[in-house]
C-alpha positions in Angstrom: 130.0 -127.6 -159.7 134.3 -128.0 -159.6 135.2 -125.2 -157.8 138.4 -123.8 -158.9 141.6 -122.8 -156.2 144.5 -120.8 -157.8 143.6 -122.5 -161.1 143.4 -125.9 -160.3 140.1 -128.0 -159.6 139.4 -128.4 -156.4 137.9 -131.8 -156.2 135.3 -133.4 -153.1 136.5 -137.2 -152.3 137.0 -140.5 -150.0 140.7 -141.5 -150.0 140.7 -145.5 -151.4 143.6 -146.0 -149.2 146.6 -144.3 -147.7 150.1 -146.1 -146.4 152.0 -144.1 -144.4 155.2 -146.4 -144.3 155.6 -145.9 -148.6 154.1 -142.6 -148.2 151.8 -142.5 -150.7 147.4 -143.8 -151.6 144.8 -142.8 -153.9 141.9 -140.8 -153.6 138.6 -141.5 -155.8 136.7 -138.6 -156.6 133.2 -138.3 -156.3 132.4 -137.7 -159.6 134.0 -140.3 -160.2 136.9 -141.1 -162.9 140.6 -142.1 -162.8 142.1 -142.5 -159.0 144.2 -139.4 -157.6 147.5 -139.7 -156.2 147.3 -138.6 -152.7 151.6 -137.8 -151.7 152.2 -137.2 -147.9 153.9 -134.0 -148.6 150.4 -132.9 -149.5 149.1 -134.3 -146.6 152.2 -133.0 -144.0 151.7 -129.4 -145.9 148.0 -129.6 -144.9 149.0 -130.4 -141.2 148.7 -134.6 -140.5 151.3 -137.5 -141.6 148.9 -139.8 -142.1 144.6 -140.1 -143.4 142.5 -143.4 -142.4 141.1 -145.4 -145.4 137.5 -144.2 -146.7 138.3 -140.4 -144.5 135.9 -138.0 -146.3 138.9 -134.9 -148.0 139.0 -132.5 -150.5 141.8 -131.3 -152.9 142.7 -129.3 -155.6 143.9 -131.7 -158.5 146.6 -131.4 -161.4 146.9 -133.3 -164.3 150.9 -135.1 -165.2 152.3 -137.7 -167.0 151.2 -140.2 -164.4 147.6 -138.7 -164.0 146.0 -136.6 -161.4 147.3 -136.0 -158.8 146.6 -134.4 -155.3 147.7 -130.6 -155.1 146.4 -129.4 -151.6 144.5 -131.0 -149.5 141.7 -128.7 -147.3 139.3 -130.8 -145.5 140.0 -134.0 -143.8 136.6 -136.3 -142.1 136.5 -138.8 -140.7 134.8 -142.1 -142.4 131.4 -142.7 -142.1 130.8 -145.9 -143.4 129.4 -146.5 -139.9 132.6 -150.1 -139.4 133.7 -148.1 -135.9 131.5 -148.5 -132.8 132.5 -146.2 -130.4 130.8 -144.8 -127.4 128.7 -141.4 -128.7 130.1 -138.5 -127.4 128.9 -135.9 -125.2 127.5 -132.9 -127.7 129.3 -131.5 -124.3 132.6 -132.8 -125.9 132.6 -130.8 -128.6 132.5 -127.3 -126.9 136.0 -129.2 -124.5 138.9 -127.2 -125.0 141.5 -128.0 -128.2 145.0 -129.1 -126.0 148.2 -128.6 -127.4 150.4 -132.0 -128.0 152.8 -133.3 -129.0 152.4 -137.8 -129.6 154.7 -139.3 -127.4 154.4 -142.7 -129.0 151.5 -143.9 -131.2 151.6 -148.6 -131.7 149.1 -149.2 -134.4 149.1 -152.8 -133.7 148.7 -152.3 -129.9 146.0 -150.4 -131.0 146.9 -146.9 -128.4 149.8 -144.9 -127.7 149.7 -141.5 -125.3 150.8 -138.2 -125.8 151.9 -135.7 -123.4 149.8 -132.0 -123.3 152.2 -128.9 -122.9 152.1 -127.9 -119.8 150.5 -130.7 -117.6 152.6 -133.4 -116.5 149.9 -136.5 -117.0 150.2 -138.5 -119.8 146.8 -138.2 -123.0 145.5 -142.2 -123.4 145.2 -142.0 -127.0 142.5 -145.2 -129.0 142.6 -146.0 -132.1 139.2 -145.4 -132.9 139.3 -141.8 -131.8 142.3 -142.0 -133.9 140.3 -143.7 -137.1 137.0 -141.5 -136.1 138.5 -138.8 -136.4 140.7 -139.0 -139.7 143.9 -139.8 -138.7 145.5 -143.6 -140.1 148.3 -143.1 -137.4 150.0 -141.0 -135.0 153.5 -140.4 -135.2 156.6 -139.3 -132.3 156.4 -135.9 -131.7 153.7 -135.1 -134.2 151.4 -132.0 -133.4 148.1 -132.2 -132.0 145.4 -130.5 -130.9 143.7 -132.7 -128.5 139.7 -132.5 -127.0 140.5 -134.7 -122.7 138.2 -136.3 -120.8 138.4 -137.2 -117.9 138.5 -140.6 -118.1 138.4 -144.0 -114.9 142.2 -145.0 -116.1 142.8 -140.6 -116.8 142.7 -138.6 -119.3 141.6 -139.9 -122.3 141.7 -137.7 -125.5 138.3 -138.1 -127.4 139.1 -136.4 -130.3 142.4 -135.2 -132.1 143.0 -133.1 -134.7 146.3 -132.2 -137.1 147.3 -128.5 -134.6 147.5 -127.0 -138.1 143.8 -127.6 -139.4 143.3 -126.7 -135.5 145.1 -123.1 -135.6 143.3 -122.6 -138.7 140.3 -123.2 -136.9 140.4 -120.6 -134.9 140.8 -118.2 -137.3 
């Protein structure tokens, strides 16, 4: 059964690939069919500038002259591919307050970066695997995010990340 959002079909699938430098990628629908173009503008309207390969995604789609295109993103979920080797999070981590932050810098090649939480002087470490488990491919300097943070051996570190816009919608 296909849900319809404002006259457009809503599709659940996974990200085949997304290239933030090119500004687009493709989605494969769970129900099959042709690939669906995912433009960075649809992601930005959702509050993210990137999405990692194999992430789950729910979008509304429209037929264009060039094929199917995602119009609106409703949900992004981390990949469920079993390839990410991260320690299991303590269930209490989900109860941590989502703190508003801005990305200071993130280097995909190095596999980490830092963010600044509003009103706090210290940096928060963000590891690539936490980013990926949260459904992101990368972060841009100045990007607004919501972080769940714990005290690590070397300081504060993020255990989960969401776009700030997504975090605001979850509170409503």
